[in-house]
LUMTI-527105 format. One line per field, with one value per atom (N, C-alpha, C): atom name; x, y, z; residue in one letter. Coordinates in nm, 2 decimals. Example, Ala and Ser with C-alpha at 12.3 -4.5 7.8 and 13.67 -1.06 7.14 Angstrom:
site	c(N,CA,C,N,CA,C)
px	c(1.32,1.23,1.32,1.28,1.37,1.29)
py	c(-0.57,-0.45,-0.33,-0.22,-0.11,0.00)
pz	c(0.78,0.78,0.78,0.71,0.71,0.79)
code	c(A,A,A,S,S,S)
//
This chain:
site	c(N,CA,C,N,CA,C,N,CA,C,N,CA,C,N,CA,C,N,CA,C,N,CA,C,N,CA,C,N,CA,C,N,CA,C,N,CA,C,N,CA,C,N,CA,C,N,CA,C,N,CA,C,N,CA,C,N,CA,C,N,CA,C,N,CA,C,N,CA,C,N,CA,C,N,CA,C,N,CA,C,N,CA,C,N,CA,C,N,CA,C,N,CA,C,N,CA,C,N,CA,C,N,CA,C,N,CA,C,N,CA,C,N,CA,C,N,CA,C,N,CA,C,N,CA,C,N,CA,C,N,CA,C,N,CA,C,N,CA,C,N,CA,C,N,CA,C,N,CA,C,N,CA,C,N,CA,C,N,CA,C,N,CA,C,N,CA,C,N,CA,C,N,CA,C,N,CA,C,N,CA,C,N,CA,C,N,CA,C,N,CA,C,N,CA,C,N,CA,C,N,CA,C,N,CA,C,N,CA,C,N,CA,C,N,CA,C,N,CA,C,N,CA,C,N,CA,C,N,CA,C,N,CA,C,N,CA,C,N,CA,C,N,CA,C,N,CA,C,N,CA,C,N,CA,C,N,CA,C,N,CA,C,N,CA,C,N,CA,C,N,CA,C,N,CA,C,N,CA,C,N,CA,C,N,CA,C,N,CA,C,N,CA,C,N,CA,C,N,CA,C,N,CA,C,N,CA,C,N,CA,C,N,CA,C,N,CA,C,N,CA,C,N,CA,C,N,CA,C,N,CA,C)
px	c(1.19,1.12,1.03,1.08,1.00,0.87,0.89,0.77,0.67,0.71,0.62,0.55,0.61,0.55,0.45,0.48,0.39,0.27,0.29,0.18,0.09,0.15,0.07,-0.01,0.05,-0.02,-0.14,-0.12,-0.23,-0.34,-0.30,-0.40,-0.48,-0.42,-0.49,-0.59,-0.54,-0.63,-0.75,-0.73,-0.84,-0.94,-0.88,-0.97,-1.06,-0.99,-1.06,-1.17,-1.13,-1.22,-1.34,-1.32,-1.43,-1.52,-1.46,-1.54,-1.62,-1.56,-1.64,-1.76,-1.73,-1.84,-1.95,-1.92,-2.02,-2.10,-2.03,-2.10,-2.19,-2.16,-2.23,-2.29,-2.36,-2.42,-2.56,-2.61,-2.75,-2.75,-2.85,-2.87,-2.91,-2.85,-2.89,-2.92,-3.00,-3.03,-2.94,-2.87,-2.79,-2.86,-2.89,-2.97,-2.87,-2.88,-2.81,-2.91,-2.86,-2.94,-3.03,-2.98,-3.05,-3.11,-3.10,-3.16,-3.12,-3.16,-3.13,-3.06,-2.97,-2.90,-2.91,-2.95,-2.95,-2.82,-2.74,-2.62,-2.59,-2.50,-2.46,-2.38,-2.40,-2.34,-2.18,-2.13,-1.98,-1.93,-2.00,-1.96,-1.96,-2.07,-2.08,-1.96,-1.93,-1.82,-1.68,-1.66,-1.53,-1.52,-1.63,-1.64,-1.61,-1.67,-1.64,-1.49,-1.43,-1.29,-1.20,-1.24,-1.16,-1.17,-1.29,-1.31,-1.24,-1.24,-1.17,-1.02,-0.97,-0.82,-0.79,-0.87,-0.84,-0.84,-0.94,-0.95,-0.82,-0.78,-0.66,-0.54,-0.52,-0.41,-0.42,-0.53,-0.55,-0.52,-0.56,-0.53,-0.38,-0.31,-0.17,-0.08,-0.14,-0.06,0.00,-0.07,-0.01,0.11,0.11,0.22,0.34,0.31,0.42,0.49,0.41,0.47,0.55,0.50,0.58,0.71,0.71,0.84,0.93,0.88,0.97,1.03,0.95,1.00,1.11,1.09,1.19,1.31,1.30,1.42,1.50,1.43,1.50,1.58,1.52,1.59,1.71,1.69,1.80,1.92,1.88,1.98,2.06,1.99,2.06,2.15,2.11,2.20,2.32,2.31,2.42,2.52,2.47,2.55,2.63,2.56,2.63,2.74,2.71,2.81,2.93,2.90,3.01,3.10,3.04,3.11,3.20,3.14,3.21,3.33,3.31,3.42,3.53,3.49,3.59,3.67,3.60,3.67,3.77,3.72,3.81,3.93,3.92,4.03,4.13,4.09,4.18,4.25,4.21,4.28,4.42,4.52,4.66,4.67,4.74,4.77,4.88,4.87,4.97,5.04,5.18,5.25,5.29)
py	c(-1.71,-1.80,-1.72,-1.61,-1.53,-1.48,-1.44,-1.39,-1.49,-1.62,-1.73,-1.76,-1.75,-1.78,-1.67,-1.54,-1.43,-1.45,-1.48,-1.51,-1.62,-1.73,-1.84,-1.80,-1.72,-1.67,-1.59,-1.50,-1.41,-1.49,-1.59,-1.68,-1.75,-1.80,-1.88,-1.78,-1.66,-1.56,-1.53,-1.51,-1.48,-1.59,-1.71,-1.83,-1.84,-1.83,-1.83,-1.72,-1.60,-1.49,-1.51,-1.57,-1.60,-1.71,-1.81,-1.91,-1.85,-1.76,-1.69,-1.62,-1.55,-1.47,-1.56,-1.67,-1.76,-1.82,-1.86,-1.92,-1.82,-1.69,-1.59,-1.49,-1.54,-1.45,-1.40,-1.44,-1.40,-1.25,-1.18,-1.04,-1.02,-0.92,-0.88,-0.73,-0.69,-0.55,-0.49,-0.38,-0.31,-0.18,-0.16,-0.05,0.06,0.18,0.30,0.39,0.50,0.59,0.67,0.68,0.75,0.67,0.54,0.45,0.31,0.23,0.09,0.05,-0.04,-0.08,-0.23,-0.28,-0.42,-0.46,-0.55,-0.59,-0.73,-0.80,-0.94,-0.94,-1.05,-1.06,-1.05,-1.12,-1.12,-0.98,-0.90,-0.76,-0.68,-0.70,-0.63,-0.66,-0.79,-0.84,-0.78,-0.79,-0.74,-0.58,-0.51,-0.37,-0.33,-0.41,-0.38,-0.40,-0.51,-0.53,-0.42,-0.37,-0.26,-0.13,-0.10,0.02,0.01,-0.11,-0.13,-0.12,-0.17,-0.16,-0.01,0.06,0.20,0.28,0.25,0.32,0.29,0.16,0.13,0.20,0.21,0.29,0.43,0.49,0.63,0.65,0.56,0.57,0.56,0.48,0.47,0.57,0.65,0.74,0.85,0.90,1.00,0.95,0.83,0.78,0.75,0.70,0.68,0.81,0.91,1.04,1.10,1.09,1.14,1.06,0.93,0.85,0.89,0.92,0.96,1.10,1.19,1.32,1.31,1.22,1.20,1.14,1.04,0.98,1.08,1.17,1.28,1.37,1.41,1.49,1.42,1.29,1.22,1.20,1.18,1.17,1.30,1.41,1.54,1.56,1.52,1.53,1.44,1.32,1.23,1.30,1.36,1.43,1.55,1.62,1.73,1.67,1.57,1.51,1.45,1.39,1.34,1.45,1.56,1.68,1.74,1.75,1.80,1.71,1.58,1.48,1.50,1.51,1.53,1.66,1.77,1.89,1.88,1.81,1.79,1.70,1.61,1.52,1.60,1.70,1.78,1.89,1.92,2.02,1.97,2.05,2.00,1.99,1.89,1.87,1.96,2.04,2.13,2.06,2.05,1.99,2.09)
pz	c(-1.52,-1.43,-1.34,-1.29,-1.19,-1.26,-1.39,-1.46,-1.48,-1.51,-1.52,-1.40,-1.28,-1.15,-1.12,-1.15,-1.13,-1.22,-1.35,-1.44,-1.39,-1.35,-1.30,-1.17,-1.08,-0.96,-1.00,-1.10,-1.14,-1.21,-1.29,-1.35,-1.25,-1.14,-1.04,-0.97,-0.94,-0.87,-0.96,-1.09,-1.18,-1.19,-1.20,-1.20,-1.08,-0.96,-0.83,-0.82,-0.87,-0.87,-0.96,-1.08,-1.17,-1.11,-1.04,-0.97,-0.86,-0.79,-0.68,-0.74,-0.85,-0.91,-0.96,-1.02,-1.07,-0.96,-0.85,-0.73,-0.66,-0.67,-0.59,-0.69,-0.79,-0.89,-0.85,-0.74,-0.70,-0.68,-0.71,-0.69,-0.55,-0.48,-0.35,-0.35,-0.25,-0.23,-0.13,-0.16,-0.07,-0.04,0.09,0.13,0.18,0.12,0.17,0.24,0.30,0.36,0.26,0.14,0.04,-0.08,-0.07,-0.17,-0.16,-0.26,-0.26,-0.39,-0.39,-0.51,-0.52,-0.64,-0.67,-0.74,-0.68,-0.75,-0.71,-0.80,-0.76,-0.63,-0.56,-0.43,-0.44,-0.55,-0.56,-0.59,-0.66,-0.68,-0.56,-0.48,-0.35,-0.26,-0.25,-0.16,-0.21,-0.34,-0.40,-0.38,-0.40,-0.38,-0.24,-0.14,0.00,0.03,-0.02,0.00,-0.05,-0.17,-0.23,-0.15,-0.11,-0.03,0.10,0.16,0.29,0.27,0.16,0.13,0.11,0.04,0.01,0.14,0.23,0.36,0.45,0.44,0.51,0.46,0.33,0.28,0.32,0.31,0.35,0.50,0.58,0.72,0.76,0.68,0.71,0.64,0.54,0.46,0.55,0.65,0.74,0.81,0.86,0.93,0.84,0.72,0.62,0.58,0.56,0.52,0.63,0.76,0.87,0.89,0.87,0.88,0.76,0.65,0.54,0.57,0.62,0.66,0.76,0.86,0.97,0.91,0.82,0.76,0.69,0.62,0.54,0.64,0.75,0.84,0.90,0.94,0.99,0.89,0.76,0.66,0.65,0.66,0.65,0.77,0.89,1.01,0.99,0.93,0.91,0.81,0.71,0.61,0.68,0.77,0.84,0.93,1.00,1.09,1.01,0.90,0.82,0.76,0.72,0.68,0.79,0.91,1.02,1.06,1.05,1.08,0.98,0.85,0.75,0.77,0.81,0.84,0.96,1.06,1.18,1.15,1.06,1.02,0.94,0.87,0.78,0.86,0.98,1.06,1.10,1.08,1.12,1.27,1.32,1.46,1.50,1.61,1.66,1.77,1.77,1.87,1.99)
code	c(M,M,M,K,K,K,R,R,R,L,L,L,L,L,L,V,V,V,F,F,F,L,L,L,F,F,F,I,I,I,L,L,L,V,V,V,V,V,V,V,V,V,V,V,V,L,L,L,G,G,G,L,L,L,G,G,G,F,F,F,A,A,A,V,V,V,L,L,L,N,N,N,A,A,A,E,E,E,S,S,S,V,V,V,A,A,A,V,V,V,N,N,N,F,F,F,Y,Y,Y,F,F,F,G,G,G,T,T,T,L,L,L,Q,Q,Q,A,A,A,P,P,P,L,L,L,S,S,S,M,M,M,V,V,V,V,V,V,V,V,V,L,L,L,A,A,A,M,M,M,V,V,V,V,V,V,G,G,G,A,A,A,L,L,L,L,L,L,G,G,G,V,V,V,A,A,A,A,A,A,S,S,S,L,L,L,K,K,K,M,M,M,V,V,V,L,L,L,A,A,A,Q,Q,Q,R,R,R,R,R,R,R,R,R,A,A,A,G,G,G,K,K,K,L,L,L,Q,Q,Q,H,H,H,Q,Q,Q,V,V,V,Q,Q,Q,L,L,L,A,A,A,E,E,E,Q,Q,Q,E,E,E,L,L,L,K,K,K,N,N,N,L,L,L,R,R,R,E,E,E,I,I,I,P,P,P,I,I,I,K,K,K,D,D,D)
//
């Protein structure tokens, strides 16, 4: 059932994307510092969204890696504390 819903969602996104491409098929000029590119408006918009998403992922990557490193250190500290607690529980009590 879940696969069917995912397939239907992907199908709807593809149909909407094709409709967007058909409605915005006019060619536009994109001016860069070093030249000009003629491309369909829909392609320019989609390309801008993809580039923005990639820049967002790249910007958050440093933070995600730092959090993973910190989580690893904390996990190691927990293991050391659990081992120490186990060792303390095994020490015989002197009366």
